[in-house]
Backbone as ProteinMPNN parsed JSONL, in Angstrom:
{"seq_chain_A": "MAMCIPPLKGWSSKHLVVAAMIGTLVVVAIAAVIIVDLTPPQVFFSIEDASLQNGSYKQQKFYNFTLSANNTSRRMEVHYTTLNTEIWITPSDWYSAELSMSGFTQQPPDNVTKFAGWAELYQLDSMMASAQGSGAGNWPNCTVVVIAKVLFKVGLARTRPYHIRVSCFPVNFRDKTRYANCTY", "coords_chain_A": {"N_chain_A": [[-14.152, 81.274, 13.404], [-13.225, 80.697, 10.292], [-10.765, 78.801, 8.596], [-8.896, 79.355, 5.761], [-7.281, 77.87, 3.009], [-4.781, 79.19, 1.106], [-4.467, 79.473, -2.505], [-2.066, 77.436, -4.283], [-0.264, 78.986, -5.727], [-0.178, 81.257, -4.232], [1.187, 80.615, -1.916], [3.432, 81.224, 0.644], [6.955, 81.152, 1.498], [7.032, 80.243, 4.104], [4.657, 78.754, 4.322], [5.255, 76.661, 2.52], [7.476, 75.446, 3.758], [6.342, 74.566, 6.185], [4.407, 72.774, 5.175], [6.121, 70.921, 3.94], [7.468, 69.951, 6.186], [5.361, 68.757, 7.626], [4.626, 66.787, 5.781], [7.017, 65.282, 5.775], [7.027, 64.35, 8.443], [4.764, 62.694, 8.372], [5.63, 60.722, 6.544], [7.827, 59.673, 7.986], [6.465, 58.665, 10.233], [4.888, 56.654, 9.062], [6.937, 54.98, 8.057], [8.143, 54.258, 10.482], [6.108, 52.771, 11.7], [5.953, 50.599, 9.915], [8.563, 49.521, 10.177], [8.629, 48.828, 12.92], [6.538, 47.022, 12.936], [7.548, 44.973, 11.343], [9.729, 44.101, 12.767], [11.623, 41.431, 13.828], [10.444, 38.848, 15.994], [11.601, 37.462, 19.128], [12.912, 34.212, 19.252], [12.814, 31.651, 21.456], [14.815, 29.076, 22.727], [15.0, 25.839, 24.286], [16.262, 23.007, 26.095], [14.941, 19.873, 26.777], [14.223, 16.972, 28.767], [16.697, 15.432, 28.644], [18.681, 12.58, 28.089], [20.8, 9.7, 28.519], [21.533, 6.81, 26.825], [22.556, 3.428, 26.649], [24.033, 1.761, 23.884], [23.943, -1.031, 21.562], [26.528, -1.884, 21.424], [29.583, -1.925, 23.399], [30.909, 0.589, 23.641], [29.111, 2.335, 22.583], [26.871, 5.009, 22.672], [23.757, 6.675, 23.134], [22.614, 9.841, 22.923], [19.854, 11.472, 23.895], [17.359, 13.987, 23.47], [14.978, 16.683, 23.799], [14.282, 19.381, 21.789], [12.979, 22.49, 22.333], [11.218, 25.028, 20.763], [10.193, 28.298, 21.045], [8.018, 30.482, 19.707], [7.461, 33.723, 20.206], [5.973, 35.737, 19.083], [2.877, 37.37, 18.319], [1.857, 37.614, 15.809], [3.661, 36.946, 13.743], [4.952, 34.373, 11.653], [7.414, 31.805, 11.943], [9.888, 30.756, 9.786], [11.843, 28.041, 9.273], [14.865, 27.57, 7.75], [17.224, 26.182, 8.075], [18.133, 24.012, 10.756], [20.166, 23.076, 13.188], [21.965, 21.067, 15.577], [24.483, 20.716, 18.083], [26.388, 18.715, 20.299], [28.413, 19.453, 22.881], [30.805, 17.945, 24.68], [33.202, 18.412, 25.944], [35.409, 21.282, 26.007], [36.763, 20.937, 23.607], [35.749, 18.716, 22.295], [33.094, 17.738, 20.335], [29.904, 16.733, 19.032], [27.829, 16.201, 16.263], [24.326, 16.495, 16.329], [21.204, 15.028, 15.463], [17.993, 16.201, 14.354], [14.533, 15.528, 14.5], [12.585, 16.681, 12.199], [10.595, 16.132, 10.446], [9.333, 17.119, 7.922], [8.651, 19.619, 8.812], [8.657, 23.056, 8.494], [7.718, 25.593, 9.058], [6.602, 27.686, 11.748], [3.752, 28.478, 13.522], [2.375, 31.664, 14.721], [2.819, 32.612, 18.183], [3.469, 30.074, 19.427], [4.669, 26.948, 20.667], [7.002, 24.668, 19.646], [8.139, 21.34, 19.49], [11.038, 19.365, 19.014], [12.386, 16.189, 18.444], [15.581, 15.115, 19.364], [18.776, 13.567, 18.79], [21.908, 11.893, 19.236], [24.276, 9.658, 18.089], [26.918, 8.127, 19.517], [30.202, 6.862, 19.4], [32.366, 6.215, 21.726], [35.641, 6.296, 23.04], [37.025, 4.629, 25.861], [39.235, 5.878, 27.043], [38.966, 8.531, 26.246], [36.6, 9.206, 27.537], [37.4, 8.945, 30.191], [39.386, 10.919, 30.337], [37.843, 13.173, 29.869], [36.19, 13.147, 32.092], [38.011, 13.434, 34.176], [39.497, 15.738, 33.693], [40.12, 19.189, 34.389], [39.315, 21.032, 32.566], [37.064, 20.245, 31.179], [33.461, 19.932, 31.436], [32.215, 17.622, 32.044], [29.852, 15.503, 33.588], [28.216, 17.473, 32.585], [27.032, 18.884, 29.742], [27.177, 21.051, 26.861], [24.682, 22.1, 24.75], [24.491, 23.231, 21.548], [22.567, 25.264, 19.513], [21.936, 25.935, 16.191], [20.441, 27.964, 13.945], [18.833, 28.982, 10.939], [16.636, 31.365, 10.106], [13.634, 32.929, 8.887], [11.178, 35.475, 9.106], [7.656, 35.815, 8.74], [4.868, 37.764, 7.928], [1.726, 37.918, 6.797], [2.081, 38.728, 3.434], [4.551, 39.816, 3.624], [8.022, 39.354, 4.193], [10.879, 38.911, 6.267], [14.441, 39.493, 6.103], [16.781, 36.709, 6.008], [17.756, 35.428, 9.193], [20.439, 34.522, 11.308], [20.635, 32.385, 13.983], [22.219, 31.574, 16.946], [22.51, 29.718, 19.743], [23.398, 28.755, 23.1], [22.955, 26.029, 25.211], [23.151, 25.342, 28.494], [23.552, 24.082, 31.787], [23.493, 20.832, 30.424], [22.787, 17.777, 31.469], [23.238, 14.667, 30.588], [23.504, 12.239, 31.857], [22.221, 12.441, 34.382], [19.716, 12.96, 33.57], [18.628, 15.652, 32.666], [15.911, 17.755, 33.134], [15.163, 20.259, 32.176], [16.731, 22.84, 30.4], [17.658, 26.086, 29.88], [18.286, 28.093, 26.986], [20.745, 30.427, 25.929], [21.55, 33.464, 24.219]], "CA_chain_A": [[-13.328, 81.824, 12.374], [-12.866, 79.651, 9.345], [-9.416, 78.928, 8.056], [-8.888, 79.014, 4.342], [-5.963, 77.579, 2.471], [-4.617, 79.97, -0.119], [-4.045, 78.663, -3.641], [-0.651, 77.083, -4.265], [0.528, 80.116, -6.24], [-0.097, 82.274, -3.2], [1.867, 80.124, -0.725], [4.729, 81.847, 0.945], [7.985, 80.16, 1.834], [6.644, 79.652, 5.391], [3.667, 77.706, 4.046], [5.939, 75.529, 1.875], [8.311, 74.774, 4.762], [5.441, 73.857, 7.104], [3.834, 71.645, 4.434], [7.189, 69.929, 3.774], [7.716, 69.333, 7.497], [4.235, 67.866, 7.926], [4.773, 65.627, 4.895], [8.128, 64.474, 6.275], [6.576, 63.674, 9.659], [3.856, 61.62, 7.977], [6.445, 59.652, 5.957], [8.59, 59.059, 9.077], [5.53, 57.893, 11.046], [4.537, 55.441, 8.314], [8.132, 54.122, 8.046], [8.333, 53.723, 11.833], [5.098, 51.727, 11.909], [6.357, 49.437, 9.119], [9.76, 48.926, 10.772], [8.259, 48.189, 14.183], [5.669, 45.897, 12.618], [8.342, 43.892, 10.759], [10.839, 43.714, 13.623], [11.428, 40.016, 14.134], [10.301, 38.504, 17.407], [12.625, 36.556, 19.614], [12.582, 32.8, 19.349], [13.524, 31.107, 22.604], [15.048, 27.636, 22.664], [15.363, 25.16, 25.523], [16.475, 21.566, 25.994], [14.133, 19.16, 27.764], [14.275, 15.511, 28.834], [17.97, 14.897, 28.159], [19.0, 11.275, 28.671], [21.885, 8.939, 27.919], [21.192, 5.39, 26.77], [23.588, 2.563, 26.087], [23.713, 1.109, 22.623], [24.156, -2.477, 21.538], [27.957, -2.127, 21.596], [30.072, -1.447, 24.69], [31.286, 2.004, 23.621], [28.09, 3.09, 21.861], [25.933, 5.754, 23.513], [22.756, 7.492, 22.459], [22.22, 11.035, 23.648], [18.506, 11.85, 23.456], [16.851, 15.214, 24.07], [13.902, 17.371, 23.089], [14.526, 20.806, 21.58], [11.726, 23.233, 22.352], [11.332, 26.349, 20.143], [9.049, 29.105, 21.442], [7.791, 31.692, 18.91], [6.725, 34.611, 21.112], [5.205, 36.737, 18.344], [1.444, 37.109, 18.191], [1.438, 37.701, 14.414], [4.644, 36.47, 12.767], [5.338, 32.968, 11.538], [8.851, 31.572, 11.827], [10.222, 29.768, 8.763], [13.171, 27.491, 9.506], [15.517, 27.05, 6.549], [18.1, 25.146, 8.639], [18.1, 23.884, 12.209], [21.179, 22.083, 13.542], [22.389, 21.042, 16.969], [25.758, 20.087, 18.401], [26.567, 18.4, 21.715], [29.796, 19.677, 23.285], [31.033, 17.261, 25.957], [34.34, 19.14, 26.499], [35.629, 22.457, 25.149], [37.345, 20.585, 22.309], [35.07, 17.547, 21.702], [31.672, 17.944, 20.088], [29.28, 15.8, 18.094], [26.626, 16.698, 15.612], [23.107, 15.782, 16.705], [20.139, 15.107, 14.464], [16.667, 16.592, 14.823], [13.422, 14.997, 13.724], [11.713, 17.796, 11.81], [9.512, 15.472, 9.701], [8.637, 18.003, 6.998], [8.295, 20.859, 9.481], [9.475, 24.2, 8.086], [7.209, 26.865, 9.578], [6.001, 27.65, 13.07], [2.729, 29.521, 13.622], [2.57, 32.648, 15.787], [2.488, 32.287, 19.57], [3.436, 28.623, 19.419], [5.854, 26.214, 21.115], [7.166, 23.461, 18.845], [9.164, 20.457, 20.058], [11.725, 18.488, 18.068], [13.173, 15.125, 19.065], [16.968, 15.149, 18.918], [19.601, 12.46, 19.256], [23.241, 11.733, 18.673], [24.831, 8.328, 18.328], [28.337, 8.346, 19.734], [31.107, 5.767, 19.719], [33.384, 6.913, 22.503], [36.683, 5.48, 23.625], [37.084, 4.734, 27.324], [40.277, 6.843, 27.424], [38.422, 9.879, 26.077], [35.615, 9.402, 28.594], [38.13, 9.14, 31.441], [40.045, 12.225, 30.313], [36.803, 14.201, 29.967], [35.7, 13.166, 33.465], [39.049, 13.814, 35.114], [40.155, 17.015, 33.398], [39.469, 20.383, 34.922], [38.836, 21.868, 31.467], [35.747, 19.816, 30.726], [32.359, 20.01, 32.384], [31.534, 16.341, 31.993], [28.899, 15.106, 32.568], [27.415, 18.583, 32.088], [27.369, 19.213, 28.365], [26.555, 22.23, 26.27], [24.031, 21.846, 23.47], [24.481, 24.445, 20.747], [21.527, 25.256, 18.484], [22.254, 26.855, 15.102], [19.255, 28.022, 13.091], [18.671, 30.068, 9.965], [15.187, 31.566, 10.078], [13.073, 34.194, 8.438], [9.87, 35.706, 9.705], [6.669, 36.182, 7.733], [3.55, 38.226, 8.354], [1.013, 38.139, 5.538], [2.98, 38.521, 2.304], [5.852, 40.408, 3.925], [9.018, 38.488, 4.804], [12.112, 39.57, 6.659], [15.638, 38.849, 5.58], [17.144, 35.568, 6.864], [18.526, 35.681, 10.4], [21.177, 33.388, 11.848], [20.496, 32.322, 15.429], [23.121, 30.599, 17.576], [22.318, 29.756, 21.191], [24.037, 27.691, 23.876], [22.131, 25.509, 26.297], [24.041, 24.781, 29.5], [24.133, 22.76, 31.686], [22.643, 19.704, 30.043], [23.396, 16.579, 32.045], [22.577, 13.508, 30.0], [23.53, 11.114, 32.804], [21.212, 12.619, 35.425], [18.445, 13.253, 32.89], [18.205, 17.041, 32.834], [14.508, 17.941, 32.736], [14.984, 21.519, 31.452], [17.894, 23.729, 30.357], [17.363, 27.248, 29.054], [19.351, 28.451, 26.045], [21.02, 31.853, 25.905], [22.196, 33.995, 23.024]], "C_chain_A": [[-12.85, 80.68, 11.499], [-11.485, 79.908, 8.79], [-9.464, 78.54, 6.587], [-7.45, 78.812, 3.891], [-5.817, 78.342, 1.175], [-4.211, 79.067, -1.271], [-2.525, 78.489, -3.636], [0.228, 78.222, -4.765], [0.744, 81.161, -5.152], [0.635, 81.811, -1.947], [3.2, 80.836, -0.557], [5.729, 80.749, 1.288], [7.68, 79.506, 3.18], [5.653, 78.521, 5.183], [4.327, 76.475, 3.449], [6.787, 74.747, 2.87], [7.441, 73.974, 5.724], [4.83, 72.636, 6.415], [4.876, 70.548, 4.243], [7.48, 69.216, 5.085], [6.595, 68.372, 7.867], [4.316, 66.609, 7.056], [5.893, 64.705, 5.342], [7.734, 63.71, 7.527], [5.639, 62.516, 9.341], [4.644, 60.44, 7.413], [7.242, 58.926, 7.039], [7.678, 58.2, 9.95], [5.144, 56.592, 10.354], [5.718, 54.474, 8.288], [8.362, 53.495, 9.414], [7.345, 52.6, 12.118], [5.484, 50.462, 11.147], [7.564, 48.75, 9.747], [9.423, 48.209, 12.07], [7.409, 46.954, 13.92], [6.463, 44.713, 12.076], [9.577, 43.532, 11.574], [10.628, 42.269, 14.049], [11.293, 39.771, 15.634], [11.482, 37.647, 17.851], [12.066, 35.147, 19.644], [13.44, 32.239, 20.473], [13.625, 29.59, 22.459], [15.35, 27.109, 24.058], [15.518, 23.671, 25.235], [15.691, 20.907, 27.117], [14.418, 17.667, 27.67], [15.554, 14.924, 28.231], [18.259, 13.572, 28.854], [20.106, 10.614, 27.865], [21.502, 7.466, 27.97], [22.35, 4.62, 26.154], [23.096, 1.945, 24.794], [23.986, -0.382, 22.698], [25.624, -2.85, 21.659], [28.425, -1.475, 22.886], [30.323, 0.06, 24.695], [30.261, 2.88, 22.902], [27.127, 3.726, 22.856], [24.959, 6.504, 22.621], [22.378, 8.644, 23.383], [20.883, 11.481, 23.071], [18.077, 13.13, 24.179], [15.687, 15.723, 23.236], [14.264, 18.841, 23.007], [13.172, 21.493, 21.485], [11.982, 24.629, 21.79], [10.048, 27.127, 20.427], [9.006, 30.379, 20.598], [6.902, 32.616, 19.726], [5.863, 35.64, 20.392], [3.736, 36.354, 18.279], [0.987, 37.11, 16.739], [2.383, 37.03, 13.434], [4.853, 34.971, 12.836], [6.853, 32.899, 11.469], [9.048, 30.48, 10.787], [11.662, 29.332, 8.984], [13.736, 26.99, 8.183], [16.551, 25.993, 6.935], [17.968, 25.171, 10.15], [19.035, 22.735, 12.577], [21.497, 22.173, 15.019], [23.729, 20.32, 17.084], [25.803, 19.842, 19.898], [28.059, 18.521, 22.01], [29.994, 19.011, 24.639], [32.255, 17.823, 26.672], [34.542, 20.365, 25.609], [36.202, 22.118, 23.77], [36.648, 19.413, 21.611], [33.58, 17.815, 21.569], [31.205, 16.959, 19.03], [28.022, 16.427, 17.52], [25.432, 15.846, 16.024], [22.055, 15.998, 15.626], [18.829, 15.505, 15.129], [15.616, 15.993, 13.912], [12.465, 16.146, 13.413], [10.522, 17.303, 10.995], [8.673, 16.426, 8.853], [8.243, 19.343, 7.584], [9.213, 21.972, 9.004], [8.966, 25.516, 8.648], [6.499, 26.655, 10.897], [4.99, 28.782, 13.172], [3.027, 30.516, 14.742], [2.142, 32.113, 17.146], [2.379, 30.776, 19.775], [4.748, 28.069, 19.959], [5.888, 24.905, 20.34], [8.321, 22.657, 19.423], [9.7, 19.529, 18.983], [12.489, 17.437, 18.862], [14.577, 15.168, 18.489], [17.737, 13.985, 19.5], [20.965, 12.527, 18.583], [23.727, 10.342, 19.049], [26.344, 8.478, 18.384], [29.05, 7.029, 20.001], [32.277, 6.415, 20.427], [34.386, 5.908, 23.064], [36.708, 5.687, 25.13], [38.116, 5.76, 27.767], [39.759, 8.277, 27.283], [37.409, 10.181, 27.177], [36.317, 9.683, 29.923], [38.798, 10.503, 31.462], [39.018, 13.343, 30.433], [36.29, 14.298, 31.401], [36.737, 13.725, 34.423], [39.631, 15.188, 34.87], [39.374, 18.173, 33.991], [38.875, 21.237, 33.814], [37.421, 21.509, 31.061], [34.703, 19.943, 31.814], [31.592, 18.694, 32.435], [31.034, 15.988, 33.376], [27.987, 16.238, 32.105], [27.911, 18.992, 30.712], [26.729, 20.547, 27.987], [25.943, 21.799, 24.945], [23.927, 23.179, 22.743], [23.437, 24.281, 19.644], [21.888, 26.326, 17.458], [21.074, 26.82, 14.133], [19.364, 29.184, 12.117], [17.174, 30.2, 9.754], [14.851, 32.857, 9.356], [11.659, 34.262, 8.969], [8.921, 36.223, 8.642], [5.398, 36.637, 8.424], [2.816, 38.606, 7.075], [1.913, 37.799, 4.374], [4.383, 39.045, 2.566], [6.755, 39.398, 4.628], [10.227, 39.321, 5.195], [13.282, 38.892, 5.956], [15.966, 37.652, 6.476], [18.009, 36.004, 8.044], [19.217, 34.393, 10.814], [21.095, 33.463, 13.366], [21.446, 31.243, 15.934], [22.977, 30.763, 19.082], [23.027, 28.571, 21.833], [23.132, 27.31, 25.031], [23.056, 24.81, 27.287], [23.433, 24.987, 30.87], [23.091, 21.731, 31.267], [23.37, 18.45, 30.515], [22.635, 15.365, 31.528], [22.548, 12.324, 30.956], [22.435, 11.225, 33.855], [19.862, 13.05, 34.866], [17.932, 14.652, 33.208], [16.773, 17.191, 32.319], [14.335, 19.194, 31.895], [16.274, 22.318, 31.533], [17.568, 24.861, 29.388], [18.553, 27.564, 28.156], [19.491, 29.961, 26.034], [21.755, 32.24, 24.633], [23.617, 34.371, 23.321]], "O_chain_A": [[-12.135, 79.793, 11.964], [-11.082, 81.045, 8.547], [-10.018, 77.501, 6.229], [-6.533, 79.5, 4.34], [-6.615, 78.178, 0.253], [-3.662, 77.99, -1.037], [-1.797, 79.296, -3.056], [1.344, 78.403, -4.278], [1.749, 81.871, -5.162], [0.697, 82.57, -0.98], [3.968, 81.012, -1.502], [5.382, 79.57, 1.357], [8.026, 78.343, 3.39], [5.782, 77.456, 5.786], [3.994, 75.353, 3.831], [6.813, 73.517, 2.829], [7.764, 72.831, 6.046], [4.746, 71.568, 7.022], [4.555, 69.366, 4.369], [7.714, 68.008, 5.097], [6.859, 67.281, 8.373], [4.1, 65.498, 7.541], [5.747, 63.484, 5.298], [8.073, 62.535, 7.661], [5.716, 61.466, 9.978], [4.369, 59.29, 7.756], [7.328, 57.698, 7.02], [8.078, 57.113, 10.367], [5.082, 55.543, 10.994], [5.531, 53.272, 8.477], [8.735, 52.325, 9.502], [7.711, 51.587, 12.715], [5.354, 49.361, 11.683], [7.592, 47.523, 9.842], [9.887, 47.091, 12.295], [7.55, 45.947, 14.613], [6.095, 43.564, 12.32], [10.397, 42.734, 11.12], [9.57, 41.922, 14.573], [11.96, 40.421, 16.439], [12.261, 37.17, 17.025], [10.912, 34.92, 20.008], [14.666, 32.347, 20.434], [12.655, 28.915, 22.115], [15.883, 27.826, 24.904], [14.976, 23.15, 24.261], [15.768, 21.33, 28.27], [14.807, 17.165, 26.615], [15.49, 14.019, 27.4], [18.1, 13.456, 30.069], [20.32, 10.924, 26.693], [21.184, 6.938, 29.036], [23.032, 5.108, 25.252], [21.912, 1.648, 24.63], [24.232, -0.925, 23.775], [25.947, -3.999, 21.961], [27.761, -0.584, 23.415], [29.979, 0.736, 25.665], [30.528, 4.053, 22.643], [26.63, 3.064, 23.767], [25.29, 6.912, 21.508], [21.882, 8.431, 24.49], [20.794, 11.828, 21.894], [18.394, 13.328, 25.352], [15.445, 15.258, 22.122], [14.524, 19.48, 24.026], [12.329, 21.128, 20.665], [12.859, 25.341, 22.278], [8.953, 26.676, 20.094], [9.857, 31.255, 20.751], [5.72, 32.33, 19.919], [5.093, 36.349, 21.038], [3.388, 35.176, 18.196], [-0.122, 36.67, 16.439], [1.938, 36.581, 12.378], [4.921, 34.378, 13.913], [7.501, 33.83, 10.991], [8.451, 29.408, 10.884], [12.587, 30.14, 8.896], [13.166, 26.094, 7.561], [16.738, 25.017, 6.21], [17.723, 26.219, 10.749], [18.737, 21.57, 12.312], [21.323, 23.221, 15.642], [24.054, 19.439, 16.288], [25.317, 20.658, 20.681], [28.871, 17.78, 21.455], [29.424, 19.452, 25.637], [32.342, 17.723, 27.896], [33.907, 20.472, 24.56], [36.128, 22.941, 22.857], [36.932, 19.144, 20.444], [32.892, 18.083, 22.553], [31.993, 16.43, 18.246], [27.261, 17.095, 18.22], [25.522, 14.619, 16.063], [22.032, 17.035, 14.963], [18.582, 15.196, 16.295], [15.788, 15.954, 12.694], [11.647, 16.535, 14.247], [9.528, 18.02, 10.877], [7.46, 16.532, 9.036], [7.568, 20.131, 6.921], [10.433, 21.843, 9.102], [9.729, 26.48, 8.708], [5.887, 25.617, 11.145], [5.339, 29.938, 12.931], [3.846, 30.235, 15.617], [1.238, 31.284, 17.255], [1.355, 30.264, 20.229], [5.812, 28.648, 19.737], [4.934, 24.128, 20.368], [9.352, 23.215, 19.799], [8.957, 18.986, 18.166], [13.163, 17.761, 19.84], [14.752, 15.247, 17.273], [17.4, 13.475, 20.568], [21.141, 13.128, 17.523], [23.599, 9.914, 20.197], [26.972, 8.904, 17.414], [28.552, 6.184, 20.744], [33.092, 7.089, 19.798], [34.02, 4.818, 23.503], [36.445, 6.786, 25.619], [37.904, 6.449, 28.765], [40.077, 9.138, 28.103], [37.369, 11.299, 27.691], [35.889, 10.547, 30.689], [38.784, 11.181, 32.489], [39.305, 14.37, 31.048], [35.987, 15.391, 31.882], [36.388, 14.415, 35.38], [40.219, 15.761, 35.787], [38.147, 18.145, 34.083], [38.019, 22.081, 34.08], [36.656, 22.378, 30.641], [35.04, 20.049, 32.993], [30.427, 18.674, 32.834], [31.801, 16.177, 34.321], [27.075, 16.002, 31.313], [29.063, 19.393, 30.544], [25.872, 21.081, 28.692], [26.621, 21.198, 24.112], [23.347, 24.135, 23.258], [23.429, 23.278, 18.93], [22.117, 27.482, 17.812], [20.751, 25.773, 13.572], [19.919, 30.234, 12.44], [16.518, 29.27, 9.284], [15.682, 33.757, 9.234], [11.027, 33.242, 9.246], [9.319, 36.974, 7.752], [4.911, 36.005, 9.362], [3.239, 39.511, 6.355], [2.46, 36.698, 4.318], [5.307, 38.749, 1.808], [6.325, 38.682, 5.532], [10.556, 40.309, 4.539], [13.127, 37.858, 5.305], [15.472, 37.585, 7.602], [18.889, 36.852, 7.898], [18.653, 33.306, 10.687], [21.443, 34.481, 13.964], [21.47, 30.13, 15.408], [23.287, 31.82, 19.631], [23.232, 27.531, 21.207], [22.609, 28.171, 25.738], [23.675, 23.8, 26.955], [22.824, 26.034, 31.089], [21.946, 21.771, 31.716], [24.441, 18.113, 30.01], [21.526, 15.076, 31.978], [21.649, 11.487, 30.87], [21.789, 10.232, 34.188], [18.973, 13.458, 35.613], [16.941, 14.822, 33.919], [16.468, 16.795, 31.194], [13.483, 19.232, 31.007], [16.851, 22.461, 32.611], [17.245, 24.624, 28.224], [19.7, 27.325, 28.534], [18.503, 30.69, 26.118], [22.487, 31.44, 24.052], [24.329, 34.84, 22.434]]}, "name": "protein", "num_of_chains": 1, "seq": "MAMCIPPLKGWSSKHLVVAAMIGTLVVVAIAAVIIVDLTPPQVFFSIEDASLQNGSYKQQKFYNFTLSANNTSRRMEVHYTTLNTEIWITPSDWYSAELSMSGFTQQPPDNVTKFAGWAELYQLDSMMASAQGSGAGNWPNCTVVVIAKVLFKVGLARTRPYHIRVSCFPVNFRDKTRYANCTY"}
């Protein structure tokens, strides 16, 4: 039995409602595919090879570490507009750390990228003693905070910029932490 579609003039209100519902379902399905396709992947950060080195002056220290960024997406590139780190040695004392990005701004899909980081600190002996002796601080376990502004790109489509802030704890620069995972 063949089904024939009556001319548009002959459509009843039932036909129009069914056609409108089918059209709406098609539009919703297409929108859902686009939204799911452009949902940004998670970028995971970790701190590796943390170490503390003495400088040429008595109170000078160099905190060295490697920041590892893991783009888990199989299709999306990550574009870093800013990437900053801070080393918190106590809840109230922190220092800005530098990252060697050397012209790096985008990370390919399914890729782990490593950045060398360091901070040069001139610390007073009294501050070091208070940080070690106080119950409020976690010295020598530090927290490394990563602050990034990223956007994701697949083909010509780009997402809006996202702000990512993660904390990596515990990072022990004295005992040379080999790996510390970062959490959101």
